[in-house]
C-alpha positions in Angstrom: 143.6 80.1 46.5 143.4 82.1 49.7 140.3 84.1 50.6 142.3 87.0 52.0 145.9 87.9 52.4 146.6 90.6 55.0 149.9 92.5 54.5 151.1 94.0 57.8 150.5 93.1 61.4 150.0 96.3 63.4 146.6 97.0 65.1 144.9 97.4 61.7 146.2 94.2 60.2 145.6 92.0 63.3 142.1 93.4 63.8 141.4 92.6 60.2 142.7 89.1 60.9 140.5 88.6 63.9 137.4 89.6 62.0 138.3 87.7 58.9 139.1 84.6 60.9 135.9 84.7 62.8 134.1 84.9 59.4 135.8 81.6 58.6 137.9 83.2 55.8 141.1 81.6 57.1 143.3 84.7 56.5 147.0 84.6 55.9 148.9 87.5 57.6 152.3 88.3 56.1 153.5 90.1 59.2 156.7 91.7 58.1 160.3 91.1 59.1 162.6 94.1 58.7 163.1 97.1 61.1 160.5 99.3 59.3 157.9 96.6 58.9 158.4 94.5 62.0 155.6 92.3 63.3 153.3 94.4 65.5 154.1 97.7 63.8 155.0 100.9 65.5 153.5 99.8 68.9 156.5 97.5 69.2 158.7 100.5 69.9 156.2 102.1 72.3 156.9 101.5 75.9 153.7 102.5 77.6 150.2 102.7 75.9 147.8 104.6 78.2 145.0 105.5 75.7 143.9 102.2 74.3 140.4 101.4 75.7 140.1 98.6 78.2 143.5 99.0 79.9 143.0 101.5 82.7 146.4 100.9 84.1 148.1 101.1 80.7 150.0 98.3 78.8 153.2 98.2 77.0 153.0 98.3 73.2 154.6 94.9 72.7 152.3 93.3 75.2 149.2 94.8 73.6 150.3 93.5 70.2 151.0 90.1 71.7 147.4 90.0 72.8 146.1 91.1 69.3 148.2 88.4 67.7 147.0 85.7 70.2 143.4 86.6 69.5 143.9 86.4 65.7 145.7 83.0 66.1 142.9 81.7 68.3 140.4 82.0 65.5 142.7 80.3 63.0 144.8 83.0 61.4 147.9 81.8 59.6 151.1 83.9 59.9 154.2 84.2 57.8 157.0 86.3 59.3 158.2 87.6 55.9 158.3 90.7 53.8 156.3 91.1 50.6 158.8 91.7 47.8 156.3 92.0 44.9 152.6 91.9 44.2 150.1 92.1 41.4 146.8 93.3 42.6 144.7 93.9 39.4 142.2 91.4 38.3 140.2 88.8 40.2 143.2 86.8 41.4 145.6 88.8 43.6 149.3 87.6 43.5 151.8 88.1 46.2 155.4 87.0 46.4 157.4 86.8 49.7 161.2 86.8 50.2 161.8 83.2 51.1 159.4 81.4 48.8 159.7 81.4 45.0 156.1 80.4 44.4 153.4 83.0 44.2 150.6 83.2 46.8 147.2 83.8 45.3 144.1 85.3 47.0 140.7 86.6 46.1 141.1 89.7 48.3 144.0 91.6 49.8 144.0 93.9 52.8 147.0 96.3 53.0 148.0 97.4 56.5 151.7 98.2 56.1 151.6 101.3 58.3 153.8 104.3 58.2 157.2 105.1 59.7 158.0 108.3 61.6 160.8 110.4 60.2 163.6 111.1 62.6 166.4 113.6 62.6 169.2 111.1 62.5 171.2 113.0 65.1 173.6 111.2 67.4 171.9 109.6 70.4 168.4 109.8 68.9 167.9 106.1 68.3 169.2 105.0 71.7 166.9 107.4 73.5 163.7 106.6 71.7 161.1 105.9 74.5 163.6 107.3 77.0 162.8 110.9 76.5 162.5 111.0 72.7 159.1 110.4 71.0 157.4 110.8 67.7 153.9 110.9 69.0 152.6 113.6 71.5 149.1 112.0 71.7 150.7 108.7 72.7 153.3 109.9 75.1 152.5 113.4 76.2 151.0 112.5 79.6 154.3 110.9 80.6 155.9 114.4 80.5 153.5 116.4 82.7 156.2 117.7 85.0 158.7 118.4 82.2 159.8 121.1 79.9 159.8 119.6 76.4 160.8 120.5 72.8 159.0 119.9 69.5 161.1 119.6 66.4 159.5 120.7 63.2 157.7 123.6 61.4 154.7 122.1 59.7 151.1 121.6 60.8 151.9 118.4 62.6 154.6 120.1 64.7 152.1 122.9 65.6 149.4 120.4 66.5 151.8 118.5 68.7 153.0 121.7 70.4 149.5 123.0 71.1 148.5 119.6 72.4 151.5 119.3 74.7 151.3 122.9 75.9 148.1 122.1 77.7 149.7 119.1 79.5 153.4 119.9 80.2 155.2 122.7 82.0 156.4 124.4 78.8 157.0 123.7 75.1 159.8 125.0 72.9 159.4 124.6 69.2 162.8 124.2 67.4 162.8 124.9 63.7 165.7 125.0 61.3 164.5 128.0 59.4 163.2 131.5 60.3 159.6 130.9 59.3 157.2 128.0 59.7 155.7 125.9 56.9 152.5 125.3 58.9 149.2 126.8 57.7 148.4 130.3 59.0 145.7 129.1 61.4 148.0 126.6 63.0 150.9 129.1 63.2 148.6 131.6 65.0 147.3 128.9 67.4 150.8 128.0 68.4 152.3 131.5 68.5 149.4 132.8 70.6 149.7 130.1 73.2 151.2 131.4 76.4 153.0 128.1 77.1 154.8 127.8 73.7 158.0 129.6 72.6 160.1 129.3 69.5 163.8 128.7 68.7 164.6 129.7 65.1 167.5 128.6 62.8 168.3 125.7 65.1 168.6 122.0 64.6 169.5 119.0 66.8 173.2 118.1 66.7 173.1 115.5 69.5 170.7 114.0 72.1 172.5 113.7 75.4 171.9 111.1 78.1 172.6 107.9 76.3 174.9 106.6 79.1 172.2 107.3 81.7 169.5 105.8 79.4 167.4 108.9 79.9 167.4 112.1 77.8 168.8 115.0 79.9 169.7 117.6 77.3 170.2 118.4 73.6 173.0 120.0 71.8 171.7 122.5 69.2 173.4 123.8 66.1 172.6 127.2 64.7 171.9 126.6 61.0 173.3 130.0 60.0 176.4 130.3 62.2 177.2 126.7 63.1 177.4 127.7 66.8 176.6 124.9 69.2 174.6 125.4 72.4 173.4 122.9 75.0 170.0 122.9 76.7 168.6 120.8 79.4 165.2 119.3 78.5 162.9 116.6 79.8 161.5 115.4 76.5 161.8 115.9 72.8 159.0 115.2 70.3 160.0 114.7 66.7 157.3 116.1 64.3 158.9 116.2 60.9 156.4 113.9 59.3 155.8 110.2 58.6 156.5 108.1 55.5 153.7 105.6 54.6 154.9 102.1 53.7 153.2 102.1 50.3 156.1 102.0 47.9 155.5 98.4 46.8 151.9 99.3 45.7 152.9 102.4 43.7 151.6 102.3 40.1 149.0 99.7 41.0 146.6 101.6 43.3 145.9 105.3 43.7 147.9 107.1 46.2 147.6 110.6 47.6 150.4 113.1 46.7 151.9 112.4 50.1 152.1 108.6 49.4 149.2 107.5 51.6 146.8 105.0 50.0 143.6 106.6 48.7 140.4 105.0 49.9 136.8 105.7 49.2 135.6 108.0 52.1 133.9 106.0 54.8 135.3 102.7 53.5 138.5 100.7 53.3 138.1 100.3 49.5 141.1 101.3 47.3 141.0 102.1 43.6 141.2 98.3 42.8 138.3 96.0 43.4 138.8 93.5 46.3 141.9 95.4 47.6 141.4 97.2 50.9 143.7 99.5 52.9 143.5 100.2 56.6 145.6 101.8 59.4 148.4 104.3 59.1 149.2 103.5 55.4 145.9 105.2 54.5 145.4 107.5 57.5 147.6 110.6 57.8 145.3 112.4 60.1 144.7 110.4 63.3 147.5 107.7 63.3 146.3 106.1 66.5 146.1 102.4 67.4 142.4 102.6 68.1 141.5 104.2 64.8 143.8 101.7 63.0 141.9 98.9 64.6 138.6 100.4 63.5 139.7 100.6 59.9 141.0 97.0 60.1 137.6 95.9 61.1 136.1 97.8 58.2 138.5 96.2 55.7 137.7 92.7 56.9 134.0 93.2 56.8 134.2 94.6 53.2 136.4 91.7 52.1 133.9 89.2 53.6 131.0 90.9 51.8 132.9 90.9 48.5 133.7 87.1 48.9 130.1 86.3 49.8 128.7 88.3 46.8 131.1 86.5 44.4 130.5 82.9 45.6 129.8 80.7 42.6 
C-alpha cells in the first residue's frame, strides 16, 4: 500500500513529489509516456523559460524539468515511465492500473497532475515550427518577439487576452479569426478592438505555416473561409489561442469536472470531490496555466495529502 501516487510529472506533479518525499511519504510518480502526457509536461516542448523565478538568464523547459525531477529523486521519489490506463478513486483504497503491469497499484491518496494540452490548428508546417515562431503561450514566449509583427489565431477570451498582452510588447498584433464576429466576452472584445496596436483579419484561417526548410517561421498562407482564396503574409510569430484540453478524461464519472473538462477543486485547496484525491496544475487551472502557479498547487496537494495521512494514522 503506497502513501501517495502522483499521476503526471510536470511542474505540479514534481513539486508535489518533492514535498511528499521530504515528508517521508515515499511517493510514486507515474510520469506519463505518450506524446500528450510525456514526462515533464508542456515545458518539455518549450525552448526558453524566462519567467520562472530564480533563473535570471532564463533556462530551457527540458533543463528546468530535469532539475525538478532530480530534486524529487534526491528525496526518494520513485518513478514509473508509464501511462495510467484505469483507476478507481472512490473509497479509502485508491486503485491505479498502468499499461505494462497487470497488477493494481494501491494507495491511500492520489494526486492528479495530468496537465492540459494546447489545441493547435493542424495546418501544414505547424508542428515543425512549434518553438520556431509558432507558440501557444503569449505569457511564456511573448518577450522573444519584441521586434516582430505577430498574429494571434482565435476569437475567444483567451485570444483577446493574448492579443492585448502581446500588443504591449511587440511591434503589432493581427488577430486572425475564421468568422465575422468574435466569441469573446464584450469587455474583452472592446479591450482588443480599442487597442491601437491590434488589427483584425476576418473570415480567414491558416492554410500553411511557411519556413519549415529554414527552421524559422517567415510567413503564413491564409485561406478565406468564404471564398477559398489563398493569400500569403510575412509574419514574425504566430500565437495559437483556440483553447486547451485538460487531460482529465480517465477521471470522468469519478470526480466532479467543470463543464470545460477541468477538475473541480474546493476553492483555495487542491481537494477534489473525492476524499484523499487532490488535483493540481493545469488539469484544474484554466485561468493562469503557468509553471510557477502549477508548482504552487503541487505544493498544496502534497501538504493536504500528508495532513490526511497523518490524521488517519491508526
